[in-house]
A tleap script that builds the chain and sets N, CA, C and O, in Angstrom:
source leaprc.protein.ff14SB
mol = sequence {
  NLYS ILE ARG ARG PRO THR GLU ILE PHE ARG
  ILE ARG ASN SER GLN LEU ASN ILE TYR GLN
  HIE ALA GLU PHE ASP LEU ARG LEU ILE ASN
  VAL ASN ALA SER HIE LYS ASN LEU SER GLN
  THR THR VAL ASP ASN PHE GLN ILE LYS ILE
  PHE SER PRO HIE ASN ALA TYR LEU MET VAL
  LEU LYS GLU LEU SER PRO LEU GLN GLU ILE
  GLU LEU GLU ILE GLN MET LYS ILE PHE THR
  ASN LYS ILE LEU ASN SER ILE THR ILE MET
  LYS VAL LEU VAL TYR VAL ASN GLN TYR ASN
  PHE HIE CPRO
}
set mol.1.N position { 193.255 29.637 39.920 }
set mol.1.CA position { 192.694 30.190 38.728 }
set mol.1.C position { 191.816 31.374 39.130 }
set mol.1.O position { 190.865 31.241 39.900 }
set mol.2.N position { 192.171 32.540 38.579 }
set mol.2.CA position { 191.361 33.781 38.766 }
set mol.2.C position { 191.103 34.392 37.443 }
set mol.2.O position { 191.805 34.130 36.466 }
set mol.3.N position { 190.094 35.208 37.407 }
set mol.3.CA position { 189.852 35.975 36.169 }
set mol.3.C position { 190.974 36.922 35.909 }
set mol.3.O position { 191.560 37.486 36.832 }
set mol.4.N position { 191.277 37.099 34.634 }
set mol.4.CA position { 192.362 38.029 34.269 }
set mol.4.C position { 191.862 38.995 33.269 }
set mol.4.O position { 191.050 38.607 32.429 }
set mol.5.N position { 192.285 40.246 33.284 }
set mol.5.CA position { 193.235 40.783 34.292 }
set mol.5.C position { 192.472 41.038 35.572 }
set mol.5.O position { 191.270 41.300 35.578 }
set mol.6.N position { 193.235 40.949 36.670 }
set mol.6.CA position { 192.655 41.218 37.984 }
set mol.6.C position { 193.648 41.970 38.837 }
set mol.6.O position { 194.853 41.727 38.768 }
set mol.7.N position { 193.138 42.887 39.642 }
set mol.7.CA position { 193.943 43.702 40.565 }
set mol.7.C position { 194.296 42.894 41.768 }
set mol.7.O position { 193.415 42.283 42.373 }
set mol.8.N position { 195.558 42.861 42.147 }
set mol.8.CA position { 196.012 42.154 43.389 }
set mol.8.C position { 196.637 43.104 44.418 }
set mol.8.O position { 196.791 42.733 45.582 }
set mol.9.N position { 196.992 44.309 44.007 }
set mol.9.CA position { 197.668 45.223 44.953 }
set mol.9.C position { 197.362 46.627 44.488 }
set mol.9.O position { 197.374 46.899 43.287 }
set mol.10.N position { 197.087 47.524 45.419 }
set mol.10.CA position { 196.711 48.915 45.108 }
set mol.10.C position { 197.683 49.869 45.750 }
set mol.10.O position { 198.038 49.718 46.919 }
set mol.11.N position { 198.114 50.848 44.989 }
set mol.11.CA position { 199.043 51.882 45.453 }
set mol.11.C position { 198.300 53.204 45.416 }
set mol.11.O position { 197.754 53.601 44.387 }
set mol.12.N position { 198.291 53.870 46.546 }
set mol.12.CA position { 197.658 55.208 46.618 }
set mol.12.C position { 198.608 56.204 47.220 }
set mol.12.O position { 199.260 55.929 48.228 }
set mol.13.N position { 198.687 57.354 46.607 }
set mol.13.CA position { 199.519 58.415 47.116 }
set mol.13.C position { 198.757 59.724 46.990 }
set mol.13.O position { 198.751 60.339 45.924 }
set mol.14.N position { 198.113 60.156 48.075 }
set mol.14.CA position { 197.323 61.361 48.007 }
set mol.14.C position { 198.135 62.588 48.327 }
set mol.14.O position { 197.560 63.672 48.420 }
set mol.15.N position { 199.432 62.487 48.500 }
set mol.15.CA position { 200.293 63.589 48.896 }
set mol.15.C position { 200.824 64.372 47.702 }
set mol.15.O position { 201.428 65.427 47.892 }
set mol.16.N position { 200.618 63.891 46.481 }
set mol.16.CA position { 201.194 64.566 45.315 }
set mol.16.C position { 200.511 65.921 45.066 }
set mol.16.O position { 199.295 66.050 45.203 }
set mol.17.N position { 201.299 66.903 44.706 }
set mol.17.CA position { 200.733 68.179 44.331 }
set mol.17.C position { 200.782 68.380 42.838 }
set mol.17.O position { 201.201 67.459 42.138 }
set mol.18.N position { 200.385 69.514 42.298 }
set mol.18.CA position { 200.298 69.664 40.838 }
set mol.18.C position { 201.681 69.744 40.185 }
set mol.18.O position { 201.781 69.610 38.965 }
set mol.19.N position { 202.727 69.953 40.943 }
set mol.19.CA position { 204.094 69.990 40.367 }
set mol.19.C position { 204.781 68.640 40.459 }
set mol.19.O position { 205.950 68.530 40.088 }
set mol.20.N position { 204.104 67.617 40.936 }
set mol.20.CA position { 204.677 66.310 41.136 }
set mol.20.C position { 204.002 65.239 40.244 }
set mol.20.O position { 202.828 65.343 39.889 }
set mol.21.N position { 204.788 64.223 39.907 }
set mol.21.CA position { 204.218 63.060 39.257 }
set mol.21.C position { 204.987 61.803 39.707 }
set mol.21.O position { 206.122 61.899 40.172 }
set mol.22.N position { 204.365 60.642 39.567 }
set mol.22.CA position { 204.958 59.376 39.972 }
set mol.22.C position { 205.236 58.524 38.765 }
set mol.22.O position { 204.463 58.491 37.807 }
set mol.23.N position { 206.372 57.827 38.828 }
set mol.23.CA position { 206.716 56.807 37.824 }
set mol.23.C position { 206.909 55.516 38.529 }
set mol.23.O position { 207.427 55.495 39.645 }
set mol.24.N position { 206.497 54.393 37.902 }
set mol.24.CA position { 206.563 53.116 38.538 }
set mol.24.C position { 207.415 52.150 37.702 }
set mol.24.O position { 207.429 52.191 36.471 }
set mol.25.N position { 208.114 51.290 38.426 }
set mol.25.CA position { 208.941 50.253 37.808 }
set mol.25.C position { 208.644 48.936 38.492 }
set mol.25.O position { 208.668 48.868 39.721 }
set mol.26.N position { 208.366 47.894 37.738 }
set mol.26.CA position { 208.022 46.572 38.251 }
set mol.26.C position { 209.113 45.575 37.961 }
set mol.26.O position { 209.550 45.490 36.814 }
set mol.27.N position { 209.568 44.835 38.907 }
set mol.27.CA position { 210.623 43.841 38.717 }
set mol.27.C position { 210.191 42.526 39.327 }
set mol.27.O position { 209.535 42.521 40.368 }
set mol.28.N position { 210.534 41.431 38.718 }
set mol.28.CA position { 210.364 40.096 39.251 }
set mol.28.C position { 211.686 39.731 39.965 }
set mol.28.O position { 212.739 39.616 39.337 }
set mol.29.N position { 211.592 39.556 41.278 }
set mol.29.CA position { 212.820 39.297 42.070 }
set mol.29.C position { 213.101 37.787 42.145 }
set mol.29.O position { 214.241 37.370 41.942 }
set mol.30.N position { 212.070 36.955 42.436 }
set mol.30.CA position { 212.294 35.566 42.640 }
set mol.30.C position { 210.958 34.774 42.433 }
set mol.30.O position { 209.856 35.247 42.711 }
set mol.31.N position { 211.159 33.555 41.931 }
set mol.31.CA position { 210.011 32.624 41.790 }
set mol.31.C position { 210.500 31.303 42.425 }
set mol.31.O position { 211.516 30.734 42.025 }
set mol.32.N position { 209.721 30.837 43.443 }
set mol.32.CA position { 210.052 29.587 44.095 }
set mol.32.C position { 208.887 28.629 43.880 }
set mol.32.O position { 207.822 28.761 44.482 }
set mol.33.N position { 209.134 27.642 42.982 }
set mol.33.CA position { 208.051 26.694 42.691 }
set mol.33.C position { 208.367 25.349 43.339 }
set mol.33.O position { 209.489 24.849 43.256 }
set mol.34.N position { 207.352 24.777 43.984 }
set mol.34.CA position { 207.596 23.478 44.705 }
set mol.34.C position { 207.572 22.300 43.735 }
set mol.34.O position { 207.942 21.193 44.124 }
set mol.35.N position { 207.160 22.493 42.517 }
set mol.35.CA position { 207.254 21.403 41.532 }
set mol.35.C position { 207.384 22.050 40.159 }
set mol.35.O position { 207.209 23.263 40.039 }
set mol.36.N position { 207.680 21.288 39.141 }
set mol.36.CA position { 207.848 21.832 37.799 }
set mol.36.C position { 206.492 22.368 37.301 }
set mol.36.O position { 205.510 21.637 37.176 }
set mol.37.N position { 206.494 23.648 37.032 }
set mol.37.CA position { 205.263 24.312 36.555 }
set mol.37.C position { 205.089 24.089 35.057 }
set mol.37.O position { 206.057 23.869 34.328 }
set mol.38.N position { 203.852 24.150 34.621 }
set mol.38.CA position { 203.554 23.952 33.193 }
set mol.38.C position { 204.041 25.263 32.441 }
set mol.38.O position { 204.544 25.173 31.321 }
set mol.39.N position { 203.894 26.379 33.028 }
set mol.39.CA position { 204.351 27.637 32.436 }
set mol.39.C position { 205.183 28.386 33.456 }
set mol.39.O position { 204.856 28.413 34.643 }
set mol.40.N position { 206.267 28.997 32.983 }
set mol.40.CA position { 207.146 29.672 33.887 }
set mol.40.C position { 206.636 31.139 34.096 }
set mol.40.O position { 206.235 31.813 33.148 }
set mol.41.N position { 206.670 31.580 35.333 }
set mol.41.CA position { 206.240 32.928 35.652 }
set mol.41.C position { 207.328 33.915 35.269 }
set mol.41.O position { 208.497 33.711 35.597 }
set mol.42.N position { 206.952 34.979 34.581 }
set mol.42.CA position { 207.823 36.061 34.221 }
set mol.42.C position { 207.175 37.406 34.657 }
set mol.42.O position { 206.034 37.450 35.115 }
set mol.43.N position { 207.919 38.438 34.500 }
set mol.43.CA position { 207.357 39.767 34.840 }
set mol.43.C position { 206.190 40.058 33.887 }
set mol.43.O position { 205.317 40.861 34.217 }
set mol.44.N position { 206.163 39.433 32.743 }
set mol.44.CA position { 205.051 39.674 31.754 }
set mol.44.C position { 203.699 39.146 32.214 }
set mol.44.O position { 202.675 39.463 31.609 }
set mol.45.N position { 203.683 38.311 33.320 }
set mol.45.CA position { 202.459 37.902 33.916 }
set mol.45.C position { 201.717 39.028 34.657 }
set mol.45.O position { 200.536 38.916 34.987 }
set mol.46.N position { 202.476 40.136 34.907 }
set mol.46.CA position { 201.969 41.219 35.744 }
set mol.46.C position { 202.122 42.536 34.974 }
set mol.46.O position { 202.850 42.636 33.987 }
set mol.47.N position { 201.395 43.539 35.481 }
set mol.47.CA position { 201.479 44.889 34.939 }
set mol.47.C position { 201.081 45.889 35.962 }
set mol.47.O position { 200.193 45.642 36.777 }
set mol.48.N position { 201.745 47.049 35.930 }
set mol.48.CA position { 201.337 48.207 36.758 }
set mol.48.C position { 200.402 49.029 35.889 }
set mol.48.O position { 200.784 49.460 34.802 }
set mol.49.N position { 199.206 49.245 36.348 }
set mol.49.CA position { 198.211 50.071 35.589 }
set mol.49.C position { 197.991 51.339 36.390 }
set mol.49.O position { 197.596 51.280 37.555 }
set mol.50.N position { 198.245 52.487 35.774 }
set mol.50.CA position { 198.093 53.770 36.482 }
set mol.50.C position { 196.690 54.325 36.111 }
set mol.50.O position { 196.349 54.514 34.943 }
set mol.51.N position { 195.925 54.565 37.157 }
set mol.51.CA position { 194.526 55.075 36.942 }
set mol.51.C position { 194.388 56.577 37.176 }
set mol.51.O position { 193.419 57.177 36.712 }
set mol.52.N position { 195.305 57.181 37.865 }
set mol.52.CA position { 195.320 58.593 38.078 }
set mol.52.C position { 196.693 58.993 38.575 }
set mol.52.O position { 197.514 58.110 38.824 }
set mol.53.N position { 196.983 60.253 38.730 }
set mol.53.CA position { 198.288 60.600 39.274 }
set mol.53.C position { 198.520 60.075 40.673 }
set mol.53.O position { 199.655 60.058 41.150 }
set mol.54.N position { 197.430 59.637 41.354 }
set mol.54.CA position { 197.539 59.210 42.755 }
set mol.54.C position { 197.301 57.682 42.938 }
set mol.54.O position { 197.559 57.157 44.021 }
set mol.55.N position { 196.822 56.978 41.913 }
set mol.55.CA position { 196.441 55.587 42.062 }
set mol.55.C position { 197.099 54.712 40.996 }
set mol.55.O position { 197.128 55.058 39.815 }
set mol.56.N position { 197.634 53.554 41.449 }
set mol.56.CA position { 198.156 52.527 40.490 }
set mol.56.C position { 197.794 51.199 41.073 }
set mol.56.O position { 197.685 51.040 42.288 }
set mol.57.N position { 197.605 50.233 40.182 }
set mol.57.CA position { 197.221 48.895 40.559 }
set mol.57.C position { 198.218 47.880 39.994 }
set mol.57.O position { 198.638 47.995 38.842 }
set mol.58.N position { 198.599 46.876 40.812 }
set mol.58.CA position { 199.327 45.744 40.266 }
set mol.58.C position { 198.314 44.743 39.774 }
set mol.58.O position { 197.442 44.291 40.517 }
set mol.59.N position { 198.448 44.400 38.482 }
set mol.59.CA position { 197.456 43.472 37.823 }
set mol.59.C position { 198.147 42.160 37.490 }
set mol.59.O position { 199.342 42.111 37.200 }
set mol.60.N position { 197.345 41.094 37.542 }
set mol.60.CA position { 197.744 39.819 37.000 }
set mol.60.C position { 197.138 39.718 35.603 }
set mol.60.O position { 195.921 39.808 35.441 }
set mol.61.N position { 197.998 39.527 34.586 }
set mol.61.CA position { 197.517 39.501 33.207 }
set mol.61.C position { 197.396 38.084 32.663 }
set mol.61.O position { 196.532 37.803 31.832 }
set mol.62.N position { 198.273 37.187 33.139 }
set mol.62.CA position { 198.313 35.853 32.575 }
set mol.62.C position { 198.146 34.846 33.749 }
set mol.62.O position { 198.446 35.169 34.898 }
set mol.63.N position { 197.673 33.650 33.437 }
set mol.63.CA position { 197.432 32.656 34.462 }
set mol.63.C position { 198.749 32.274 35.155 }
set mol.63.O position { 199.795 32.155 34.517 }
set mol.64.N position { 198.665 32.091 36.448 }
set mol.64.CA position { 199.850 31.719 37.265 }
set mol.64.C position { 199.724 30.231 37.574 }
set mol.64.O position { 198.665 29.774 38.004 }
set mol.65.N position { 200.783 29.486 37.359 }
set mol.65.CA position { 200.792 28.051 37.659 }
set mol.65.C position { 200.728 27.894 39.177 }
set mol.65.O position { 201.242 28.715 39.936 }
set mol.66.N position { 200.063 26.785 39.593 }
set mol.66.CA position { 199.897 26.591 41.065 }
set mol.66.C position { 201.199 26.220 41.824 }
set mol.66.O position { 202.205 25.819 41.238 }
set mol.67.N position { 201.116 26.372 43.094 }
set mol.67.CA position { 202.215 25.949 44.014 }
set mol.67.C position { 203.504 26.682 43.786 }
set mol.67.O position { 204.542 26.070 43.539 }
set mol.68.N position { 203.443 28.019 43.869 }
set mol.68.CA position { 204.662 28.805 43.746 }
set mol.68.C position { 204.542 30.059 44.602 }
set mol.68.O position { 203.451 30.526 44.927 }
set mol.69.N position { 205.701 30.576 44.946 }
set mol.69.CA position { 205.818 31.877 45.651 }
set mol.69.C position { 206.541 32.824 44.725 }
set mol.69.O position { 207.592 32.498 44.174 }
set mol.70.N position { 205.971 33.990 44.559 }
set mol.70.CA position { 206.497 34.977 43.632 }
set mol.70.C position { 206.791 36.247 44.405 }
set mol.70.O position { 205.933 36.781 45.109 }
set mol.71.N position { 208.029 36.725 44.260 }
set mol.71.CA position { 208.440 37.983 44.926 }
set mol.71.C position { 208.617 39.065 43.819 }
set mol.71.O position { 209.419 38.927 42.895 }
set mol.72.N position { 207.841 40.111 43.972 }
set mol.72.CA position { 207.887 41.247 43.093 }
set mol.72.C position { 208.381 42.504 43.838 }
set mol.72.O position { 208.216 42.622 45.052 }
set mol.73.N position { 208.980 43.425 43.098 }
set mol.73.CA position { 209.389 44.692 43.663 }
set mol.73.C position { 208.799 45.804 42.813 }
set mol.73.O position { 208.935 45.782 41.590 }
set mol.74.N position { 208.165 46.746 43.420 }
set mol.74.CA position { 207.611 47.933 42.784 }
set mol.74.C position { 208.365 49.150 43.291 }
set mol.74.O position { 208.426 49.397 44.495 }
set mol.75.N position { 208.948 49.920 42.348 }
set mol.75.CA position { 209.585 51.191 42.733 }
set mol.75.C position { 208.673 52.307 42.284 }
set mol.75.O position { 208.222 52.359 41.139 }
set mol.76.N position { 208.412 53.212 43.236 }
set mol.76.CA position { 207.635 54.396 42.914 }
set mol.76.C position { 208.569 55.572 43.038 }
set mol.76.O position { 209.037 55.884 44.134 }
set mol.77.N position { 208.850 56.236 41.919 }
set mol.77.CA position { 209.698 57.422 41.980 }
set mol.77.C position { 208.792 58.666 41.877 }
set mol.77.O position { 207.927 58.773 41.008 }
set mol.78.N position { 209.034 59.570 42.786 }
set mol.78.CA position { 208.287 60.860 42.813 }
set mol.78.C position { 209.198 61.966 42.285 }
set mol.78.O position { 210.314 62.172 42.763 }
set mol.79.N position { 208.673 62.669 41.276 }
set mol.79.CA position { 209.408 63.783 40.684 }
set mol.79.C position { 208.706 65.060 41.006 }
set mol.79.O position { 207.482 65.140 40.906 }
set mol.80.N position { 209.465 66.079 41.396 }
set mol.80.CA position { 208.936 67.425 41.600 }
set mol.80.C position { 209.581 68.346 40.608 }
set mol.80.O position { 210.800 68.515 40.622 }
set mol.81.N position { 208.792 68.948 39.741 }
set mol.81.CA position { 209.299 69.821 38.667 }
set mol.81.C position { 210.377 69.055 37.826 }
set mol.81.O position { 211.418 69.596 37.456 }
set mol.82.N position { 210.064 67.815 37.566 }
set mol.82.CA position { 210.906 66.932 36.690 }
set mol.82.C position { 212.243 66.519 37.371 }
set mol.82.O position { 213.107 65.946 36.708 }
set mol.83.N position { 212.421 66.803 38.683 }
set mol.83.CA position { 213.609 66.402 39.425 }
set mol.83.C position { 213.222 65.342 40.408 }
set mol.83.O position { 212.264 65.500 41.165 }
set mol.84.N position { 214.004 64.203 40.399 }
set mol.84.CA position { 213.704 63.133 41.319 }
set mol.84.C position { 213.740 63.569 42.737 }
set mol.84.O position { 214.742 64.109 43.206 }
set mol.85.N position { 212.621 63.335 43.458 }
set mol.85.CA position { 212.488 63.795 44.842 }
set mol.85.C position { 212.599 62.632 45.846 }
set mol.85.O position { 213.207 62.760 46.908 }
set mol.86.N position { 211.999 61.510 45.474 }
set mol.86.CA position { 212.013 60.377 46.435 }
set mol.86.C position { 211.753 59.046 45.688 }
set mol.86.O position { 211.210 59.023 44.583 }
set mol.87.N position { 212.156 57.972 46.325 }
set mol.87.CA position { 211.926 56.627 45.785 }
set mol.87.C position { 211.350 55.781 46.921 }
set mol.87.O position { 211.905 55.738 48.019 }
set mol.88.N position { 210.253 55.123 46.649 }
set mol.88.CA position { 209.649 54.166 47.593 }
set mol.88.C position { 209.684 52.773 46.978 }
set mol.88.O position { 209.286 52.579 45.829 }
set mol.89.N position { 210.156 51.825 47.743 }
set mol.89.CA position { 210.272 50.425 47.253 }
set mol.89.C position { 209.273 49.625 48.006 }
set mol.89.O position { 209.257 49.625 49.237 }
set mol.90.N position { 208.416 48.926 47.262 }
set mol.90.CA position { 207.416 47.999 47.882 }
set mol.90.C position { 207.726 46.584 47.444 }
set mol.90.O position { 207.962 46.334 46.262 }
set mol.91.N position { 207.727 45.680 48.365 }
set mol.91.CA position { 207.911 44.224 48.112 }
set mol.91.C position { 206.515 43.598 48.169 }
set mol.91.O position { 205.766 43.792 49.127 }
set mol.92.N position { 206.192 42.853 47.134 }
set mol.92.CA position { 204.896 42.149 47.075 }
set mol.92.C position { 205.191 40.675 46.984 }
set mol.92.O position { 205.917 40.257 46.082 }
set mol.93.N position { 204.660 39.871 47.881 }
set mol.93.CA position { 204.795 38.422 47.861 }
set mol.93.C position { 203.481 37.824 47.426 }
set mol.93.O position { 202.446 38.114 48.027 }
set mol.94.N position { 203.489 36.989 46.390 }
set mol.94.CA position { 202.298 36.340 45.848 }
set mol.94.C position { 202.462 34.845 46.104 }
set mol.94.O position { 203.448 34.236 45.687 }
set mol.95.N position { 201.501 34.273 46.782 }
set mol.95.CA position { 201.466 32.837 47.047 }
set mol.95.C position { 200.357 32.222 46.178 }
set mol.95.O position { 199.188 32.580 46.320 }
set mol.96.N position { 200.721 31.314 45.295 }
set mol.96.CA position { 199.722 30.696 44.407 }
set mol.96.C position { 199.491 29.277 44.879 }
set mol.96.O position { 200.416 28.470 44.969 }
set mol.97.N position { 198.185 28.980 45.190 }
set mol.97.CA position { 197.915 27.614 45.660 }
set mol.97.C position { 197.244 26.853 44.518 }
set mol.97.O position { 197.055 27.396 43.429 }
set mol.98.N position { 196.895 25.632 44.764 }
set mol.98.CA position { 196.276 24.757 43.747 }
set mol.98.C position { 194.781 24.882 43.596 }
set mol.98.O position { 194.198 24.220 42.737 }
set mol.99.N position { 194.127 25.723 44.417 }
set mol.99.CA position { 192.683 25.791 44.428 }
set mol.99.C position { 192.180 26.880 43.522 }
set mol.99.O position { 192.836 27.907 43.346 }
set mol.100.N position { 191.009 26.659 42.941 }
set mol.100.CA position { 190.369 27.692 42.137 }
set mol.100.C position { 189.843 28.799 43.012 }
set mol.100.O position { 189.460 28.554 44.157 }
set mol.101.N position { 189.816 29.986 42.509 }
set mol.101.CA position { 189.348 31.168 43.265 }
set mol.101.C position { 188.191 31.764 42.497 }
set mol.101.O position { 188.323 32.146 41.334 }
set mol.102.N position { 187.021 31.839 43.185 }
set mol.102.CA position { 185.834 32.461 42.551 }
set mol.102.C position { 185.277 33.486 43.559 }
set mol.102.O position { 184.590 33.138 44.519 }
set mol.103.N position { 185.598 34.735 43.303 }
set mol.103.CA position { 185.147 35.785 44.231 }
set mol.103.C position { 183.665 36.044 44.112 }
set mol.103.O position { 183.128 36.895 44.821 }
savepdb mol mol.pdb
quit
């Protein structure tokens, strides 16, 4: 149990110039639960929040049931003058245990 929304992953790209922008796509690849969870994890439990042209955060929006492994994929597409220039794929693995978390 963590406070929500909370940031769990930070993306920074300081290389963008004024002619470039980034677009993000978040996908849920796999959920491996060791027992039947009370609520099923979906991509709606998470969100990419863009804070500037150079910073984005992966946020947890909804409570995650304990004892599961979640695999997410974030695609960052860089456009230069509205033309796709590059794609970066990030894999994020989230391990949810049964213990409360109080930072």
